[in-house]
C-alpha positions in Angstrom: -12.5 -0.8 7.0 -13.3 1.9 9.6 -16.4 3.7 10.7 -16.5 6.0 7.7 -15.0 3.8 4.9 -15.9 0.6 3.2 -17.3 -2.1 5.3 -14.4 -4.4 4.6 -10.6 -4.6 5.0 -8.6 -2.9 2.4 -6.3 -5.2 0.4 -2.8 -3.6 0.3 0.2 -4.9 -1.7 3.8 -3.8 -0.9 5.9 -4.4 -3.9 9.7 -4.5 -4.6 11.7 -5.9 -7.5 12.1 -9.4 -6.1 9.5 -9.5 -3.2 11.9 -10.3 -0.4 13.6 -7.9 2.0 12.4 -4.4 1.0 8.8 -5.3 0.4 8.7 -7.1 3.8 10.1 -4.0 5.5 7.6 -1.9 3.6 4.8 -4.3 4.6 5.6 -3.9 8.3 5.8 -0.1 8.0 2.5 0.0 6.0 0.8 -2.0 8.7 2.0 0.6 11.3 0.9 3.5 9.2 -2.5 2.0 8.4 -3.0 1.1 12.1 -2.2 4.7 13.1 -4.9 5.9 10.7 -7.4 3.4 12.1 -7.7 1.5 8.8 -8.3 -2.2 8.8 -6.2 -3.8 6.1 -4.7 -7.0 4.9 -1.2 -6.2 3.8 0.8 -8.6 1.6 4.3 -8.2 0.3 5.3 -9.5 -3.2 7.5 -8.9 -6.2 6.5 -6.7 -9.1 6.0 -9.7 -11.5 3.6 -11.4 -9.2 1.8 -8.2 -8.3 0.9 -7.6 -11.9 -1.4 -10.6 -11.7 -3.0 -9.6 -8.4 -5.8 -7.2 -7.5 -5.7 -4.9 -4.5 -7.1 -1.6 -3.2 -3.7 0.0 -2.7 -0.3 -0.9 -4.1 2.8 0.7 -2.5 6.2 0.5 -4.3 9.3 2.4 -5.2 8.6 4.9 -8.0 10.6 2.9 -10.5 8.0 0.1 -10.2 4.7 2.1 -10.1 4.2 2.2 -13.8 4.3 -1.6 -13.9 1.5 -1.7 -11.3 -1.1 0.1 -13.5 -4.4 -1.8 -13.2 -3.4 -3.7 -10.0 -5.0 -1.2 -7.7 -7.0 2.1 -7.9 -4.5 3.6 -5.6 -0.7 3.3 -6.3 1.6 5.0 -4.0 5.2 5.7 -4.9 7.6 5.8 -2.0 11.3 6.8 -1.9 12.1 5.9 1.8 11.0 2.5 3.0 11.8 3.4 6.6 9.7 6.7 6.7 6.5 5.4 8.5 5.2 9.0 9.1 5.7 9.9 5.4 3.9 6.8 4.3 1.1 7.5 6.8 0.7 11.0 5.2 0.6 9.5 1.7 -1.9 6.9 2.7 -4.1 9.5 4.5 -4.2 11.7 1.4 -4.8 8.8 -1.0 -7.5 7.2 1.1 -9.3 10.5 1.7 -9.2 11.1 -2.1 -11.0 7.8 -2.6 -13.4 8.7 0.3 -12.2 5.5 2.1 -11.2 7.5 5.2 
């Protein structure tokens, strides 16, 4: 990931109800936030049904979907504003530090 974290890219899922517009916007903003933290990550966008069958390091979704993502990733981040890159960066920073990945 980076010089102090795991020696691999993080796998990140951005999730919305149907996996189209909002998860794609969230993916682009997650990529910006992770880049600003210096974190190497592969970010994929998907719908909540598909996400339940996937494995990742981090899943990012609206709060109404996070309960459905239990077991998908050790870190599940609930967001309320898909456009708030700085807020997402802060949430990722805190969550990745808690995992000692940053």
